[in-house]
Structure formats: C-alpha cells, structure tokens
C-alpha positions as CSV (number, residue, x, y, z in Angstrom):
1,X,-38.2,-72.7,-25.1
2,X,-37.0,-72.2,-28.5
3,X,-38.7,-73.9,-31.2
4,X,-37.0,-75.3,-34.5
5,X,-39.0,-74.0,-37.4
6,X,-38.0,-77.1,-39.5
7,X,-39.2,-79.4,-36.7
8,X,-42.5,-77.4,-36.4
9,X,-42.9,-77.6,-40.2
10,X,-42.5,-81.4,-40.2
11,X,-44.7,-81.8,-37.2
12,X,-47.4,-79.9,-39.0
13,X,-47.0,-81.9,-42.1
14,X,-47.3,-85.1,-40.2
15,X,-50.4,-83.8,-38.2
16,X,-52.1,-82.9,-41.5
17,X,-51.3,-86.3,-43.1
18,X,-52.7,-88.1,-40.2
19,X,-55.8,-86.1,-40.0
20,X,-56.5,-87.0,-43.5
21,X,-56.9,-90.7,-42.5
22,X,-58.6,-90.0,-39.2
23,X,-55.4,-90.9,-37.3
24,X,-55.8,-94.4,-38.5
25,X,-52.4,-96.0,-38.3
26,X,-53.1,-98.8,-41.0
27,X,-54.6,-96.4,-43.3
28,X,-51.5,-94.1,-43.0
29,X,-49.2,-97.0,-43.2
30,X,-51.2,-98.1,-46.4
31,X,-50.9,-94.7,-48.0
32,X,-47.2,-94.4,-47.2
33,X,-46.5,-97.8,-48.9
34,X,-48.6,-96.8,-52.0
35,X,-46.6,-93.5,-52.3
36,X,-43.4,-95.5,-51.9
37,X,-44.4,-97.8,-54.8
38,X,-45.2,-94.9,-57.1
39,X,-41.8,-93.3,-56.5
40,X,-38.8,-94.3,-58.6
41,X,-36.6,-94.9,-55.9
42,X,-34.8,-98.1,-54.4
43,X,-36.1,-99.2,-51.1
44,X,-33.7,-101.2,-49.1
45,X,-33.9,-103.0,-45.8
46,X,-31.3,-104.3,-43.6
47,X,-31.4,-107.2,-41.1
48,X,-31.2,-106.3,-37.7
49,X,-27.8,-106.5,-35.9
50,X,-27.3,-109.0,-33.1
51,X,-25.2,-107.9,-30.2
52,X,-22.7,-110.4,-28.9
53,X,-23.2,-111.2,-25.3
54,X,-20.4,-109.2,-24.0
55,X,-21.8,-106.0,-25.7
56,X,-25.3,-106.6,-24.2
57,X,-26.2,-104.1,-21.6
C-alpha cells in the first residue's frame, strides 16, 4: 500500500505531541487551547446547521 509522506509526517507529529502529555486527552486539549490563545489569529466558530425534515436521511 502506498503511503503519503505528508500524512505520515502529520501522524508522527500528532503521536509525538500526544506522547508529551501521556496520551491524556484533557491535557492535550488544554495545551492546544493555550497555544491557540498565544497565536495572533482570529478564531471563529459556526453554529451547527439543522437539516430540514425532507433532507434527513
């Protein structure tokens, strides 16, 4: 099976980051949120979209 080098690099970075926090999801989340606050970027969130009855599957 062919492996995408970019995907492999991202997976390795994610693995290393998770290992730093003992794979504790709350600690990983808190670190990401702290990093987000330090960056000078606008963070946006959008409300979830509701499907109309006829669009539901």
